[in-house]
N, C-alpha and C positions, 0 to 999 in steps of 0.2 A: 184808410181802413186796412187792417192786417189781412194778408191773403190766407185763405183756408189751408190748413196743413192736412196732408193725407193721413189715413190711419197708420200707415207705416212710419210716418214722421212723428206721430204722437205715441207710438209704442216705444217705451224706453225704460231703462233701469231707474228706479227711484232711490235716491240717496237715503241710506239708513234702513232700507228694507231688503236689499240683496236680491230683489226680484224685478222682473220687467212688468210694467202695467200699461194698459191702453187707457189714455185719457179720452173718454167718450165725448164727442161733440154732437149734441142733439140735432144740429142743423144738417149733419151728415149721418144720421142714425142708420139708415139702410146700408150704407157703405161700411159703417163700423160693425154692424151685425154680421155682414158677409165676411169681413176681415177676421172677426172673432171666431166664426165657424170654420173658415178655411185654414186658419193658422192655430186653431185650438188654444186660443188665449184664455187663461184662467183668472187673471187679475185685472180688475177694472178700477178706474178712478172716475167718479161722477161728481164734478165740481163746477159750479157756475162760473168761477173765474177762469176755468179751463174749457168752457164751451158747453157745459150741460145746463140747459135751461128748462127742462121738463119738470113737472110737479109730481112725477111718479116714476116707477121703474117697472111698469107692467110689461114692457117689451122683453124683459129678461127670460121669459118662458121660451123664447126662440133659441137661446143658447144655454138654457138652464143646466144641462148636464156637464157643461164645461166650467162654469163659474165657481171658483173656490174662495176668492178673496175680493172684497169690495171695500173701497174707501169712498165714502159718500158724504158730501157736504150739502145738505139740503138748503134751499133758500131761506133767508131769515124771515121773510114775510110770507104770509099765506099758509096754506096747508100743503103737506107733502104726503103722498101715499107710499108706504114701504111694502105694500102687500105683494108686489112682484118678487120680493126676496124669498117668499115662501115657496116659490116655484123652483128654487135652486137646491136640489138635494145634496149637491157636493159642496155647498157653501160652508166653509169652516171658520172663516175670519171676516169680521165686519168692523170697520172703523168709521165712526160718525164724526166727521170734521177732519179735514186734511191736516189741520194744525194740532189736533189732539194728541196726547201722549199715550192714551190707553185705547185698547181695542176690545171687542167682544169676541171671545173664543166660543165658537159654535160647534166645535169638533165632536162634542158628546151628544149633540141633538140628533134625534132619529130622522 
């Protein structure tokens, strides 16, 4: 079994984006939320292959004023609730699927 990586170890620059992202691990969600808040992390990756196993993003309200960019790969089976994204007034970029080439520009949304 692979040892768990700390939030600091999972916060890194993503090739092709020129920005640092935190890969959120849902099994360490409380620690990740604290890390996001304490370090003012704006960019998140939520991907099952990288440890995100939840079927929603409802917890985002806890860091809503910080989040500007989310790369989200929802599970292939079952339902996924995106409603937590609505709590993020600063969210300007959303990419569905880590492997996708296009993203949604939300910068003009109120």
